[in-house]
N, C-alpha and C positions, 0 to 999 in steps of 0.2 A: 223561579224565586229572587230574579236579579233584582239589583238595587241602584243599578246606575253607580257610576264611579264615586269612591270614596276620596277627598284629599290624601295625600301621604304624608303631609307635614300637619301637626298640629298646630294650633293657634298660638297656644301658651307652653312653658318650659313647666310648669306645676300645677296640678288639680288636685282638688278635695278627694277625689274619686276617681281611681283607673279601672276599668274594667277590662279584663282580657278573654276577648272571646264576644262577638254580635250577635251570636244565633240565639235562637228561643228565650235559653236561661240568661244573657246578658241583657238581651233588650228587652226583656220582661223586667228586670232588677231597674234598669235606666227608667223606662216608663213608670215603673212607680215612686222611682223618685220625684220625678215630676209632678207625680198626682199628689204627695205628700206637701201639704202646706208648711210642714215644720223645717223642710230642707231646702236651703237657698244656696248648698253648695255647687262648685264647677264638677262636671264629670267628663271624664275622655272614655269613649269605647274603642278598643282596638282589636282588628278582625283583619286577621290575614287572609282570608278568602272573601273579599265583597261580594263575589257571584253567588256564595253559599252554596257552588254546585256539590261540595265535598262534605258539607256538615251533615252531623245527623239529623237535624229538623229539615232537612230536605231529603232524607231517605226514610222518613217516618210512614210510618202508617196509619196515623193521626185517628187514635181510638182513644175512650175514656171508660173507665169501668170504676165501680163502687166495691167489688170484690177483690178484698184484700185480708190478709189475715190480723193485719195490724192497723187498730183504731184510728191512729193518727194519719196512715196512707186513704182510709175510707174519707174521714173530714177534709183534706187537702184536694181529694177529686171532687168532694162536694163542693168545694168553692169553686173549684176550675169549672163545673157544671154552671152555676150561677154566674160567673163570670163570661163563659162563652154565650150563655142566653141574653145576658143583659148586657153584652160589650157595648155597643150604642151609650146606653147610660151610664156606663164606668167610663165612658172616653166621654164624657160632658156633653150627650146627647148632641155631637157632631154628625149631621145628616149624613155626611159622606161615608160615615162607618155603616157598614152593612146589618141587618137584622141578621143573627144567628141563631143556630140551633144545632141539635143532637140527633143524628138518626138514632133513635135507641132500640134496636133489634137486641140488645144485649150481648152478655157473653155466655156459653153454655160450656161449662166445664163437665167433662165428661170421665167417669171414673171408674177404673175395670176392675178395682178389687177395693176390699175391706179399709184396708188401712188409709189408701186416699179418700174413700168416702168418708172417714171419720174425719179428716181432716178438711173436706168440705162441711162437714156440718157443725165442727169446730168454728169456723171462719164466717158461716151463717149467723152463728149466735153473736159475734164480733159486729158485723154488718149491720143486723137487724137492731141492735143495740146502739149503734150509731145513726140509725135513721134509713138505711137502705129497704129495698124491698125484696131481697134475696128470696129464691125461692126453691127449696128440694124438689128433685121429681124422680118418682121410679121410674124405669125403663118404660111401664105402660102409658104412664103419664106423658114419657117424651113423645111416646111413638102417636099418642092419640092427637098433640099438637104441632110435631114436626114427624111425619109419617116419611118421610123420606131418608132417616138415619136407619141405618143398620146398627143393631143394638144386643146382639147374642152375645158380648162378651161385656156389656156396662151393666153397672150395679147402682148407681146414682149419677143424677146430674145437677148441676147448679145453675141457676139463671137470675138474672135482675134486669128488668127492662125499663126501670127508672134510671136517666142519665147514664145511658151504658150503651157505649156503641162509637159509631163514626160521628167526627168532627172536623171541620176545616181549619185543620192547624196552621195552614200557609196563611190564611188571610188573616188571623190574630195575631201570628208572627208578623206580618206586613204592617199593620195598625201599630203593634208593640213600636216598632222602628221607627215609620214614618212620623206618628206621633211623637215620640221620643225627641228626633231630630226636630220636629218643627217647634217643640217647646224649650230648646235650647241645649240638649244634649249634642255633644260634638262626636262622629265617627270617624276614625281615621282607617284607610289601608295602610296595614303594618303589621309586624311580625316582631311579637317579644324572643328576644335572644339572651336579657340577663334580667336577673330581679336582684336589686341591691339591698342589701341589710347592714345597719347599725347595730349591734347588738339583738334586741329583740323587737327590732321596729325595722320594718320594709320602709325605703327612702326613695326608692326609685326604681324605673324600669328601664331597660336599653332596649331598642328598637333595631332591626337588622339594618337600618340607615344609619344608625349611628346615633341618632337622638338619643338623649337620655332626658326622661321627664319625672318630675318628682310628683310624689303622691302622699295625701294624708292616709288613704285608705285604699287598699287594692283587693279587689274580687277575681278570684280565680273561676271562670265561666267558661273553659276551654275544651268543653265536651271530653271525646275519648283522648284529647291530649292532656285532661288535668293533670296526671301524674308527672308529663314533662315539664308543664309551667310550676306545678310545687317542687320538683327534684332543684330548679332553678334558685328558689330558695333554701336548700338544703332541708326540703320535707319530702321525706317518703309516703305515699298516699297509695291503696291498694286498688288504684282504678286501671284497668286495661281497655282496648279497642278489643272487641269481640264481633265477629263478624255474624250479621245476619242477613239470610235469603229472603227476598221476597218475588212472588210470580203474580201477575194478572193472566187470568186465564176466562177465557169464555167455554160455555156447553153447550153441545148438539143438543141437548135436552133439557134448558134451564128451568129452575125449580119454580112453582107458581106461587111461592112464598118467600119471606126474607130469609136469608142464611145468617143466622146469628154469627158470632165471632165463636166458633165452635175449637176448642182446646182439646184436640185429642189426646189419649193415654199415650200416645207415640211421639210426642214433642211438636207435631205439626197442627198450626192452628189455619181457620181458613174463613173467610166472610164475603157477605156481601159486599160488592165495590161499585157497580153499576145497574142500571137497570135490568142488564144481562150481562154482568160480568162479576168476577169472583177475585178476590185475592186469598194467598196461600204464603206461609211464612214458615221458617225453622231454622234453627241455630245449625251451625257446622258440625261436622264429626267428622274426627275429633276438634273439640271447641276450644282452639288455643288463642292466646293472644296474639294479635297481627300488629303488621305495622300500619300506623295509621294511613298510610297512602294506599294501603292494599283493598281495593274493591273489585277482585276479580271474581266472577261468578264461578261455582262448582257446577259444573252443567251436570254431572252424573247424579247431582242431589238429587236432582227432579225426578229423572227417571227409574233412580234405584229407590227411591225411598218416599219421595213426596208424593207423588201421582198415584203408587199403589195404596199409598193410606187414604187419598183423597175417596180411589175409587173403591176403596173397601168400604169407608163409613157411609159414603152416598153413591149406591150402585148406578143411581142415575148419572153420575158424573164419570161414570167408564170413558164416554169420547168427549174429550175437553183440548181446547187447544190454547197454549200461551201464548200472549200477544204482548207481554212487556216482563221485561225481569231487571231485578238490580241486587247489588249487596249494599247494605250500610253497615253502621257500628252500634253497639250498645259501649256506652261509658260503664263497663262493668266493674260494681264493687267486689272484689273477691271474698273481702270478710262476711257480706252479709246480704249484699243484692238490693241494699239501701244507700239513700243519699246521705251524703258527706256535705254539711253546710255549717256557716258558721262562720264563727273566728278562731283562729289556732291558740290553744291555750297560754302559750308563751310569746309567740307573734302575734299581739291583740290585732295588729290592721292588716293581716293578712286573713281574708275571708274566703270560705270553699265556697262550691257550687256545683257540687260534682257527683260524678256515681250513682247517676239515677238509674243505670241498669234496667233501659227499657220502657221505664215507665216515666221518662223527663218532660215531655212534651205535655202531656196532661196533669203534671205537678207544676208547671211553670209559672201558673198565676199565683198559688199559692207562695212557692218559693221564691219569686221575684219580690211579692208582698214582704215576704219576711225577712229578706237581704236588707230590701230598701229600709225597713225599720229599723233594725241592727244597725246599718249606717246612720241612720238618723239619730235614734234614742240609744242605742248601747244595748238595747233589749228588744223583745217582742213584744207588740202591742193587740196581735190578733192572735193566730195559731200558737203556741209555745212550741216551738221547733227544736228545741234544746236536747231533746232526745239523739238527734241526727249530729251532733255537734263531735268534732274530730277527737274529744277525748276517748270516747270509746274505742277509735282504734288504737289509741295508745294503750289503753287497758287490755286489749285484746278482746271485748266483751261484745259480739255480734248482738244486732238489733234484727234478728231474722225477719224476712218477711217469705213467708211459704208462698204464696200465690205469686209466683216468679214465671213469664211465658217464655 
């Protein structure tokens, strides 16, 4: 996911918009600003790791789903699906932009108790009302369509195969960034070490190089480092890096049909990855905040937990071999596992783009569009995303998303 080198010094000392973080969210915002004919300001994107080797975008499992408990999250993913499938059109018909699609094998949520089954039923009602095609399945129905599962403990399943599965997030990210730069957005290789305020206004940011860059508006798009960035402005943001492990494996006996992204009641998830390879993931246990530079694997997690779960749920996967593994970070919102976006209620030119808690990649088109609208108009023109504003954090009123993986 390398971009080549960015310059280390900005061309100007002042910009209308400074975006801290140039990965998926920052680049989506930058690109949508270029796509808005009403925006004619100057934009600087500051990225501390232009190789993008350690950003969450580079460690994502690149999936999309409509199965959320919050209608707004469903609609956010619906826009993402349309954007992915029509990427070239959105980018002005540029023939260099590849035709994209979604590998829609669906997410299969498995409930092993009546309580979670009830949650799936409530969620399905929300999803259907928003236009999703979620189906609830009895164990017998699951067995008929997916005979490889062991289902003795399962009471209900939920799956949606419309615009739900895998997509190539890396390519969309590349085109957000490439197109934004070609359209005049300036990216630099730099690290923000200070955010300077005068009363209730951000006036400038200070880089590790010593450069001080004035800004009209500032966007915090720094992923798992979002709370560190906010703290520079004296703001406490309940977002922390949480470690998530991923394994790619092959099976001695591959399935003869695609494996949906299966969310096992144990917390392990697994899905089709390639024609004969599969992906599995799970959180750490315990699951504390970690240092944003900590990407060490817990090798015991596979042997003690993940592999036994996989082999139990899919007996055909008793003989499997890990071919690749990595640790990444969720930008985990400890309040409610939902995004924090939009302006600070007092420091109005400080905009949040934080706390996506594992569903950021699929939300990036809608979130970038919304942030660009706010930067341009001071209001949303498409989806009203004000329920995700920081005010709820100050009030201590969570906007709970029940479908978090």
